[in-house]
MITI-9820 format. One record per residue (C-alpha): residue in one letter; residue number from 1; z, x, y. Coordinates in nm, 3 decimals, always signed. Each point is the difference from the previous one (the first is absolute). Example, Ala and Ser with C-alpha at 12.3 -4.5 7.8 and 13.67 -1.06 7.14 Angstrom:
<sites>
 resn resi       z       x       y
    a    1  +0.780  +1.230  -0.450
    s    2  -0.066  +0.137  +0.344
</sites>
This chain:
<sites>
 resn resi       z       x       y
    x    1  +0.200  -0.512  +0.384
    x    2  -0.353  +0.083  +0.120
    x    3  -0.146  -0.102  +0.334
    x    4  -0.342  +0.071  +0.145
    x    5  -0.024  -0.072  +0.372
    x    6  -0.347  -0.019  +0.159
    x    7  -0.150  +0.272  -0.220
    x    8  -0.351  +0.119  +0.076
    x    9  -0.185  +0.262  -0.203
    x   10  -0.349  +0.147  +0.000
    x   11  -0.234  +0.221  -0.198
    x   12  -0.173  +0.202  +0.267
    x   13  -0.141  -0.251  +0.250
    x   14  +0.025  -0.293  -0.243
    x   15  +0.316  -0.207  +0.050
    x   16  +0.135  -0.124  -0.334
    x   17  +0.319  -0.175  +0.115
    x   18  +0.057  -0.200  +0.319
    x   19  +0.364  -0.065  +0.098
    x   20  +0.120  -0.077  -0.354
    x   21  +0.358  -0.125  -0.021
    x   22  +0.171  -0.091  -0.325
    x   23  +0.338  +0.014  -0.166
    x   24  +0.124  +0.058  -0.355
    x   25  +0.361  -0.097  -0.064
    x   26  +0.220  +0.166  -0.258
    x   27  -0.047  -0.151  -0.347
    x   28  -0.333  -0.167  +0.078
    x   29  -0.345  +0.020  -0.153
    x   30  -0.247  -0.035  +0.288
    x   31  -0.374  -0.036  -0.057
    x   32  -0.253  +0.138  +0.248
    x   33  -0.329  -0.183  -0.054
    x   34  -0.352  +0.034  +0.133
    x   35  -0.358  +0.090  -0.080
    x   36  -0.141  +0.351  -0.025
    x   37  +0.015  +0.172  +0.338
    x   38  +0.276  -0.226  +0.131
    x   39  +0.238  +0.293  +0.051
    x   40  +0.235  -0.055  -0.295
    x   41  -0.016  +0.351  -0.143
    x   42  +0.014  +0.153  +0.349
    x   43  +0.323  -0.190  +0.061
    x   44  +0.156  +0.156  -0.312
    x   45  -0.129  +0.344  +0.097
    x   46  +0.155  -0.035  +0.344
    x   47  +0.335  -0.094  -0.156
    x   48  -0.007  +0.296  -0.240
    x   49  -0.107  +0.251  +0.267
    x   50  -0.354  +0.059  -0.124
    x   51  -0.148  -0.153  +0.318
    x   52  +0.156  +0.062  +0.341
    x   53  +0.025  -0.319  +0.209
    x   54  -0.159  +0.017  +0.344
    x   55  +0.250  -0.252  +0.139
    x   56  +0.307  -0.191  -0.108
    x   57  +0.301  +0.084  -0.212
    x   58  +0.102  -0.012  -0.366
    x   59  +0.370  -0.026  -0.086
    x   60  +0.179  +0.026  -0.333
    x   61  +0.361  -0.121  +0.002
    x   62  -0.008  +0.019  +0.380
    x   63  -0.122  +0.360  +0.014
    x   64  -0.341  +0.098  +0.134
    x   65  -0.218  +0.159  -0.270
    x   66  -0.356  -0.013  +0.136
    x   67  +0.008  +0.359  +0.122
    x   68  +0.142  +0.143  -0.324
    x   69  -0.199  +0.199  -0.256
    x   70  -0.085  -0.181  -0.327
    x   71  +0.257  +0.200  -0.200
    x   72  +0.273  -0.093  +0.248
    x   73  -0.097  -0.366  -0.031
    x   74  +0.034  +0.027  -0.380
    x   75  +0.344  +0.153  +0.050
    x   76  +0.086  -0.288  +0.232
    x   77  -0.061  -0.239  -0.289
    x   78  -0.367  -0.107  -0.009
    x   79  -0.234  +0.058  -0.297
    x   80  -0.374  -0.072  +0.014
    x   81  -0.198  -0.101  -0.310
    x   82  -0.356  +0.065  +0.122
    x   83  -0.317  -0.197  -0.059
    x   84  -0.187  +0.129  -0.305
    x   85  +0.326  +0.126  -0.157
    x   86  -0.090  +0.371  +0.048
    x   87  +0.148  +0.126  -0.322
    x   88  -0.020  +0.379  -0.033
    x   89  -0.243  +0.043  -0.292
    x   90  +0.115  +0.344  -0.114
    x   91  +0.362  -0.110  -0.036
    x   92  +0.173  -0.200  -0.270
    x   93  +0.161  -0.338  +0.056
    x   94  +0.342  +0.164  +0.019
    x   95  -0.121  +0.266  +0.244
    x   96  -0.158  -0.265  +0.224
    x   97  +0.327  -0.191  +0.005
    x   98  +0.202  +0.310  +0.083
    x   99  -0.220  +0.059  +0.306
    x  100  +0.144  -0.320  +0.142
    x  101  +0.345  +0.160  -0.011
    x  102  -0.113  +0.320  +0.174
    x  103  +0.234  -0.057  +0.296
    x  104  +0.303  -0.043  -0.227
    x  105  +0.235  +0.267  -0.139
    x  106  +0.223  -0.214  -0.225
    x  107  -0.123  +0.098  -0.346
    x  108  +0.222  -0.248  -0.183
    x  109  -0.102  -0.286  +0.227
    x  110  -0.367  +0.087  -0.043
    x  111  +0.038  -0.004  -0.380
    x  112  +0.176  -0.337  +0.017
    x  113  -0.272  -0.144  +0.221
    x  114  -0.268  +0.129  -0.238
    x  115  +0.169  -0.199  -0.277
    x  116  +0.009  -0.308  +0.225
    x  117  -0.372  +0.034  +0.067
    x  118  -0.072  +0.025  -0.372
    x  119  +0.204  -0.317  -0.054
    x  120  -0.191  -0.176  +0.276
    x  121  -0.337  +0.127  -0.126
    x  122  +0.017  +0.039  -0.382
    x  123  -0.363  +0.119  -0.019
    x  124  +0.092  +0.303  +0.208
    x  125  +0.270  +0.103  -0.247
    x  126  -0.253  -0.007  -0.281
    x  127  -0.250  +0.195  +0.212
    x  128  +0.245  +0.233  +0.171
    x  129  -0.180  +0.316  -0.118
    x  130  -0.352  -0.132  +0.060
    x  131  -0.208  +0.120  +0.293
    x  132  -0.011  -0.247  +0.287
    x  133  -0.378  -0.035  -0.002
    x  134  +0.002  -0.126  -0.361
    x  135  +0.197  -0.315  +0.088
    x  136  -0.160  -0.339  +0.054
    x  137  -0.022  -0.139  +0.354
    x  138  +0.303  -0.220  -0.055
    x  139  +0.204  +0.284  -0.146
    x  140  -0.097  +0.224  +0.292
    x  141  +0.117  -0.268  +0.242
    x  142  +0.334  -0.020  -0.182
    x  143  +0.025  +0.380  +0.017
    x  144  -0.073  -0.004  +0.373
    x  145  +0.276  -0.257  +0.053
    x  146  +0.243  +0.198  -0.215
    x  147  -0.082  +0.317  +0.194
    x  148  +0.071  -0.182  +0.326
    x  149  +0.332  -0.131  -0.128
    x  150  +0.115  +0.346  -0.111
    x  151  +0.077  +0.078  +0.366
    x  152  +0.259  -0.283  -0.007
    x  153  -0.156  -0.169  +0.303
    x  154  +0.158  -0.272  +0.209
    x  155  -0.351  -0.127  +0.069
    x  156  -0.301  +0.023  -0.232
    x  157  -0.345  -0.025  +0.159
    x  158  -0.274  -0.113  -0.242
    x  159  -0.368  +0.014  +0.094
    x  160  -0.232  -0.233  -0.196
    x  161  +0.180  +0.021  -0.337
    x  162  -0.245  -0.249  -0.157
    x  163  -0.309  +0.208  +0.085
    x  164  -0.232  +0.039  -0.298
    x  165  +0.236  -0.161  -0.251
    x  166  -0.061  -0.287  -0.243
    x  167  +0.169  -0.331  +0.095
    x  168  +0.260  +0.021  -0.278
    x  169  +0.095  +0.352  +0.111
    x  170  +0.025  -0.116  +0.361
    x  171  +0.251  -0.264  -0.114
    x  172  +0.203  +0.272  -0.173
    x  173  -0.005  +0.224  +0.307
    x  174  +0.127  -0.273  +0.230
    x  175  +0.263  -0.109  -0.250
    x  176  +0.118  +0.360  +0.017
    x  177  +0.006  -0.019  +0.381
    x  178  +0.225  -0.305  -0.029
    x  179  +0.226  +0.177  -0.251
    x  180  +0.027  +0.312  +0.218
    x  181  +0.107  -0.217  +0.290
    x  182  +0.243  -0.220  -0.191
    x  183  +0.159  +0.241  -0.247
    x  184  -0.014  +0.327  +0.195
    x  185  +0.043  -0.149  +0.347
    x  186  -0.299  +0.190  +0.135
    x  187  -0.166  -0.147  +0.308
    x  188  -0.381  -0.019  -0.034
    x  189  -0.288  -0.021  +0.247
    x  190  -0.318  -0.063  -0.197
    x  191  -0.356  +0.008  +0.134
    x  192  -0.227  -0.225  -0.203
    x  193  -0.332  -0.184  +0.016
    x  194  +0.101  -0.233  -0.285
    x  195  +0.203  -0.235  +0.220
    x  196  +0.096  -0.239  -0.278
    x  197  +0.168  +0.258  -0.223
    x  198  +0.163  +0.185  +0.290
    x  199  +0.147  -0.315  +0.155
    x  200  +0.124  -0.117  -0.339
    x  201  +0.259  +0.282  -0.001
    x  202  +0.048  +0.052  +0.376
    x  203  +0.262  -0.155  +0.224
    x  204  -0.214  +0.022  +0.313
    x  205  -0.347  +0.110  +0.099
    x  206  -0.222  +0.113  +0.286
    x  207  -0.378  -0.035  +0.030
    x  208  -0.199  +0.270  +0.177
    x  209  -0.349  -0.042  +0.143
    x  210  -0.182  +0.285  +0.176
    x  211  +0.324  +0.185  +0.062
    x  212  +0.199  -0.294  +0.132
    x  213  +0.270  -0.222  -0.151
    x  214  -0.148  -0.351  +0.008
    x  215  +0.244  -0.186  -0.225
    x  216  +0.350  +0.049  -0.130
    x  217  +0.255  -0.210  -0.183
    x  218  +0.182  -0.081  -0.321
    x  219  -0.208  +0.073  -0.311
    x  220  -0.014  -0.361  -0.113
    x  221  -0.103  -0.115  +0.346
    x  222  -0.285  +0.250  +0.005
    x  223  -0.113  -0.115  -0.345
    x  224  -0.029  -0.353  +0.137
    x  225  -0.160  +0.108  +0.330
    x  226  -0.363  -0.127  +0.019
    x  227  -0.120  +0.317  +0.175
    x  228  +0.147  +0.223  -0.269
    x  229  -0.129  -0.224  -0.279
    x  230  -0.349  -0.003  +0.145
    x  231  -0.019  +0.373  +0.063
    x  232  +0.183  +0.143  -0.300
    x  233  +0.059  -0.266  -0.264
    x  234  -0.352  -0.128  -0.058
    x  235  +0.017  -0.315  +0.210
    x  236  -0.299  -0.171  +0.159
    x  237  -0.198  +0.239  +0.215
    x  238  +0.144  +0.294  -0.197
    x  239  -0.019  +0.333  +0.177
    x  240  +0.004  +0.300  -0.226
    x  241  +0.317  +0.207  +0.007
    x  242  -0.183  +0.290  -0.157
</sites>
């Protein structure tokens, strides 16, 4: 479904990605792991058109998308749930969700999808008229995911969904990721520092270090990999992923 071929990207004179290649197949959950500054968020921004690659190519279903505007990439079938959730504070839960459907014109379909989101996230139904800023961190993350799904994406990009959340809420968020993938058939590329929880729901994973892919493989293989365990799962010689 999605292929990145030798993608490089920079912020000014600082190169953030060096020849990154990865693939996400239809129906997969793929985890993109790495420490702060590894290039994970930049990779998602390049896919969603927020950062223009300086080399390489990004293809969705065989079609080049790396030169498209962000709105066109959303129309092509990619939704981006950003780091920090970025809920619009002056808008209600329902209004925030409707923003995710801004590219759509099918009023009946939008209403049906709103009901589906309220079934998936019961707290949001109860809080549908509350302002976004009044929600807890976990509820805001659920709202950000629901907003992303309202575009009916083929591929959902998720940037650090566990950030700032209590462990029990993190478990709920990733159980939701699994449910979205299995019951809705949505393909997911998730950026995450918490390697254990991400790989527990992913089919495959990639590890980035200083803008380069250094490891890739099946999720269970990465969980057993000594390098991954040492760097991200608290093994001997633990290196902080924060």
